PATIBA-343415 format. One record per residue (C-alpha): z, y, x. Coordinates in steps of 0.2 Angstrom, whole numbers, padded with zeros to 4 digits, always signed. Layout:
<pts>
ZYX ...
</pts>
This chain:
<pts>
-0067-0075+0119 -0085-0080+0123 -0090-0097+0118 -0084-0110+0130 -0073-0098+0140 -0056-0106+0135 -0062-0123+0141 -0060-0117+0159 -0078-0112+0163 -0080-0094+0160 -0096-0088+0151 -0103-0071+0146 -0108-0065+0129 -0126-0059+0129 -0128-0040+0129 -0128-0032+0112 -0119-0047+0103 -0100-0043+0103 -0091-0059+0098 -0080-0052+0085 -0095-0044+0076 -0105-0060+0077 -0091-0070+0070 -0083-0058+0058 -0097-0051+0048 -0102-0060+0032 -0116-0048+0027 -0134-0054+0023 -0140-0046+0040 -0126-0055+0050 -0130-0071+0041 -0148-0071+0046 -0145-0067+0064 -0143-0081+0077 -0132-0076+0091 -0136-0081+0109 -0123-0087+0122 -0124-0094+0140 -0120-0112+0141 -0111-0121+0155 -0127-0125+0165 -0133-0107+0163 -0146-0110+0150 -0146-0099+0134 -0143-0109+0118 -0139-0104+0100 -0121-0101+0096 -0115-0113+0083 -0115-0111+0065 -0098-0118+0060 -0096-0126+0043 -0078-0129+0037 -0076-0141+0023 -0063-0134+0011 -0067-0140-0007 -0054-0154-0008 -0042-0153-0022 -0026-0156-0012 -0017-0165-0026 -0005-0173-0015 +0003-0155-0011 +0009-0155-0029 +0007-0137-0030 -0002-0123-0041 -0007-0115-0025 -0023-0122-0017 -0019-0133-0002 -0028-0123+0011 -0019-0107+0005 -0002-0113+0009 +0006-0103+0023 +0007-0110+0041 +0016-0099+0054 +0009-0083+0047 -0008-0089+0042 -0015-0098+0027 -0020-0116+0033 -0039-0111+0031 -0037-0096+0042 -0033-0107+0057 -0050-0115+0056 -0059-0099+0053 -0050-0091+0068 -0054-0105+0079 -0073-0105+0074 -0073-0086+0077 -0065-0087+0094 -0077-0101+0099 -0091-0088+0097 -0098-0095+0080 -0114-0085+0075 -0110-0089+0057 -0095-0097+0048 -0098-0105+0031 -0083-0111+0021 -0087-0124+0008 -0076-0120-0007 -0072-0128-0024 -0079-0122-0040 -0070-0106-0045 -0070-0101-0027 -0051-0100-0024 -0054-0096-0006 -0067-0082-0007 -0055-0067-0010 -0043-0073+0004 -0057-0075+0016 -0067-0059+0011 -0077-0052+0026 -0072-0067+0038 -0083-0081+0031 -0097-0085+0020 -0094-0096+0005 -0104-0111-0001 -0098-0120-0017 -0098-0139-0019 -0100-0141-0038 -0092-0158-0039 -0081-0168-0027 -0093-0180-0021 -0088-0183-0003 -0090-0174+0014 -0109-0176+0016 -0111-0169-0001 -0100-0154+0004 -0111-0151+0019 -0126-0152+0008 -0119-0137-0002 -0120-0127+0014 -0138-0133+0018 -0146-0117+0013 -0136-0108+0026 -0142-0119+0040 -0158-0117+0049 -0167-0131+0058 -0165-0123+0075 -0146-0121+0073 -0133-0131+0081 -0120-0135+0067 -0102-0139+0070 -0093-0147+0055 -0075-0148+0053 -0062-0150+0040 -0052-0135+0034 -0035-0144+0035 -0036-0146+0054 -0026-0130+0059 -0022-0135+0076 -0041-0137+0082 -0043-0126+0096 -0057-0114+0099 -0060-0121+0116 -0062-0138+0108 -0076-0132+0097 -0084-0123+0111 -0083-0138+0122 -0090-0150+0108 -0105-0138+0105 -0109-0136+0124 -0108-0155+0127 -0119-0158+0112 -0132-0146+0118 -0132-0153+0136 -0135-0170+0130 -0149-0165+0118 -0141-0177+0105 -0145-0177+0086 -0126-0178+0083 -0110-0178+0093 -0094-0184+0086 -0077-0178+0092 -0066-0193+0094 -0048-0196+0099 -0038-0211+0106 -0022-0214+0096 -0008-0226+0100 -0007-0230+0081 -0025-0228+0074 -0020-0236+0057 -0029-0228+0042 -0042-0219+0053 -0061-0223+0054 -0064-0232+0071 -0078-0228+0083 -0090-0242+0086 -0100-0239+0101 -0117-0247+0107 -0119-0256+0123 -0125-0240+0131 -0109-0230+0126 -0117-0221+0112 -0110-0221+0095 -0117-0234+0083 -0106-0231+0068 -0089-0226+0061 -0080-0240+0052 -0067-0236+0039 -0051-0246+0040 -0040-0240+0025 -0042-0257+0018 -0042-0272+0029 -0058-0279+0021 -0068-0264+0027 -0067-0269+0045 -0067-0285+0056 -0051-0289+0066 -0060-0284+0082 -0065-0267+0074 -0047-0264+0068 -0041-0266+0087 -0052-0251+0092 -0040-0236+0096 -0054-0223+0097 -0055-0214+0080 -0065-0202+0070 -0057-0184+0070 -0069-0178+0057 -0077-0165+0068 -0095-0166+0072 -0109-0156+0080 -0127-0159+0074 -0144-0153+0078 -0149-0143+0062 -0165-0151+0059 -0159-0168+0061 -0144-0165+0050 -0154-0158+0036 -0166-0173+0036 -0151-0186+0037 -0141-0178+0023 -0156-0181+0011 -0155-0200+0016 -0137-0203+0015 -0132-0215+0000 -0116-0217-0009 -0115-0236-0006 -0096-0237-0008 -0083-0240-0021 -0079-0222-0023 -0098-0218-0026 -0096-0203-0013 -0107-0197+0001 -0098-0198+0017 -0103-0188+0033 -0100-0202+0045 -0114-0211+0036 -0126-0198+0043 -0124-0206+0060 -0133-0223+0056 -0147-0214+0048 -0150-0204+0063 -0150-0219+0074 -0162-0228+0062 -0174-0213+0066 -0171-0216+0085 -0160-0201+0087 -0146-0202+0100 -0128-0200+0093 -0115-0197+0107 -0096-0194+0107 -0085-0181+0114 -0067-0187+0117 -0053-0175+0113 -0040-0174+0127 -0026-0168+0115 -0025-0179+0099 -0012-0167+0091 -0026-0155+0088 -0033-0167+0074 -0016-0167+0065 -0021-0166+0046 -0012-0159+0031 -0013-0168+0015 +0005-0166+0008 +0021-0156+0012 +0028-0169+0024 +0012-0167+0035 +0013-0148+0033 +0030-0148+0040 +0025-0159+0055 +0010-0148+0059 +0021-0133+0057 +0033-0140+0070 +0019-0143+0082 +0011-0126+0079 +0028-0118+0082 +0031-0127+0098 +0014-0121+0105 +0017-0103+0099 +0034-0102+0108 +0027-0111+0123 +0013-0098+0125 +0026-0084+0124 +0037-0093+0137 +0023-0095+0149 +0019-0076+0147 +0037-0071+0152 +0047-0071+0136 +0064-0079+0135 +0066-0089+0119 +0084-0095+0121 +0083-0109+0108 +0066-0114+0103 +0073-0126+0090 +0082-0112+0081 +0068-0099+0082 +0053-0095+0071 +0038-0085+0078 +0022-0083+0068 +0005-0085+0077 +0000-0067+0077 +0016-0060+0084 +0015-0052+0101 +0030-0051+0113 +0031-0041+0129 +0037-0048+0146 +0056-0050+0149 +0060-0049+0131 +0073-0061+0125 +0073-0069+0108 +0090-0075+0103 +0094-0090+0092 +0091-0090+0073 +0078-0076+0074 +0062-0076+0064 +0047-0065+0069 +0033-0064+0055 +0016-0057+0052 +0010-0044+0064 +0026-0040+0072 +0025-0034+0090 +0039-0032+0102 +0038-0023+0119 +0045-0027+0136 +0063-0030+0140 +0069-0029+0122 +0082-0041+0114 +0079-0048+0097 +0093-0057+0088 +0103-0067+0086 +0100-0070+0068 +0087-0056+0065 +0071-0056+0054 +0057-0045+0058 +0042-0044+0047 +0026-0034+0051 +0037-0023+0062 +0034-0014+0078 +0048-0013+0092 +0045-0004+0108 +0052-0007+0125 +0070-0009+0130 +0076-0010+0111 +0089-0020+0104 +0089-0028+0086 +0105-0038+0082 +0109-0048+0066 +0097-0037+0056 +0082-0037+0044 +0067-0027+0047 +0051-0026+0036 +0036-0015+0040 +0047-0004+0051 +0043+0006+0067 +0056+0005+0081 +0054+0015+0096 +0058+0012+0115 +0077+0010+0118 +0082+0010+0100 +0098+0001+0094 +0098-0008+0077 +0112-0017+0070 +0122-0028+0068 +0119-0030+0049 +0106-0016+0047 +0092-0016+0035 +0076-0007+0039 +0064-0006+0025 +0045-0001+0024 +0042+0016+0031 +0058+0017+0042 +0053+0025+0059 +0066+0026+0073 +0061+0037+0087 +0065+0034+0105 +0084+0031+0109 +0089+0032+0090 +0102+0021+0083 +0104+0012+0066 +0121+0004+0066 +0132-0008+0056 +0128-0009+0038 +0115+0005+0038 +0100+0004+0027 +0085+0015+0030 +0069+0017+0020 +0053+0028+0021 +0062+0039+0033 +0059+0046+0051 +0075+0046+0062 +0072+0058+0077 +0074+0054+0095 +0092+0050+0100 +0098+0053+0083 +0112+0041+0077 +0116+0034+0060 +0131+0024+0066 +0137+0014+0051 +0139+0012+0032 +0125+0023+0027 +0109+0024+0016 +0095+0035+0022 +0080+0035+0010 +0065+0047+0009 +0072+0058+0023 +0066+0067+0039 +0079+0069+0052 +0077+0078+0069 +0082+0074+0086 +0100+0072+0093 +0108+0072+0076 +0123+0062+0072 +0127+0057+0054 +0145+0051+0050 +0150+0035+0042 +0146+0034+0023 +0131+0046+0024 +0120+0045+0008 +0104+0053+0004 +0103+0054-0015 +0084+0054-0016 +0081+0049-0035 +0085+0060-0050 +0081+0047-0062 +0063+0051-0064 +0056+0056-0047 +0060+0053-0028 +0063+0068-0017 +0065+0070+0002 +0079+0076+0012 +0076+0086+0028 +0089+0087+0041 +0086+0096+0057 +0090+0093+0075 +0107+0093+0083 +0115+0092+0066 +0133+0085+0064 +0136+0077+0048 +0154+0073+0042 +0159+0056+0036 +0156+0052+0018 +0143+0066+0015 +0130+0065+0001 +0114+0075+0003 +0106+0077-0015 +0088+0079-0013 +0077+0090-0012 +0088+0098+0001 +0085+0105+0019 +0098+0106+0032 +0094+0118+0047 +0095+0114+0065 +0113+0114+0073 +0121+0114+0056 +0137+0105+0052 +0144+0097+0036 +0162+0094+0032 +0169+0077+0028 +0168+0071+0010 +0155+0084+0005 +0141+0084-0008 +0127+0095-0001 +0115+0100-0015 +0109+0117-0008 +0100+0121+0008 +0110+0124+0023 +0105+0137+0035 +0103+0133+0054 +0120+0134+0063 +0130+0135+0047 +0145+0124+0041 +0143+0117+0023 +0156+0108+0013 +0162+0105-0005 +0171+0108-0016 +0175+0121-0003 +0175+0122+0016 +0194+0123+0016 +0195+0110+0001 +0208+0110-0012 +0226+0109-0006 +0232+0091-0004 +0246+0086-0016 +0258+0072-0013 +0267+0064-0028 +0283+0057-0021 +0290+0040-0028 +0274+0036-0037 +0274+0018-0032 +0292+0015-0038 +0288+0024-0055 +0273+0012-0058 +0284-0003-0054 +0297+0003-0067 +0284+0006-0080 +0277-0012-0078 +0294-0020-0080 +0298-0011-0097 
</pts>
């Protein structure tokens, strides 16, 4: 998405600068390049350098996992901000990390890392990234724990900032309950005079506490002005920290204009500091994800009983029944039904398929396939068009051919099965000899009897049959009937009066 496009006014990326490449590469060459983009008024401006502040300790999460690596609808929290910056057309994405760089490996190739040596406030965090900021850059700064911030919001802030030629533009929001947030104090001409903190009543006057316009923690700066002001910010507060909002009065003292851009949707600035807030943000993120799919033609029967990760894709006229969870990179085609009570993780499902009461992980389900109820498709399970995995069927690392049926109570592991084959209830592929896994190969149009075990490695030819209750440990030629202990089996013997004899023995 080109910068500014999602805000409702389409723009074009300049030739030779693909957005994904400009945002995603973290090589030295990419870091030195300044992408160009078309602004609202048709002028050409530098695409933003986005600095994401992510060095906080996150102690209120009470977790050994860094706060910004906690999962949120299929992405780590930090990935949401990085994705928004990328989709906003950032020429460079810089994440300010803590010592030890816990985010570096997770973000490899998607952002550059700067390190804040000590936790000395947000202005000091931006100073840590100063070496990656050029005077001619437009710099957007945001906190890494704002996962709902939209790419369109970043793009709009950047464009408004450039159109007004301000030294700084702060993103604000109007809240019904602004308690605890810094308040925006405006000058007579409507520009921003300063940000007043209100966590303690003594920090602000009664009139200032009545202001309902708050600081979201998102800013746009002219690069040169920012670099100069950062050097002049002082830690004149009880915490002895350098705060980014204190840059604004410095800029005004130099005669530089400071403007505001008011956010239409305050929910975008929902912040995560503890697990209570994480749950609240997850609920809002989930609502937005499901609404997006509904508006694209997907039926979600009960959104309150459905979980869909952000990177899941769903086709038109697909139905998601209650108590269904779709995770990771799962994709479902058109006109399919998923659920109720199904979980799909990193799984592809084609068009017109059905998955009922089942669990699928890293599986590939073709068009028109029927899965479940109570099936378990493990990694590497591939079901071709029109195949069936029925009740209490487990399939792992196997290819099930088109229109082949594994109806119920079976385990298929490390197997290749052809087309139009039918395996009876209780079929087992015995794939492990205690040391090594082996494959079973079953041809097309095979009729497998109930309670048949295939002891791998073994091959069954096309059009072959197996008798019920057989153990198949030798290859079966095409068209043959195989069975054990013999095709005719041993003669059945009935012991008359057996139950009465047992009762008599038990009484003695």
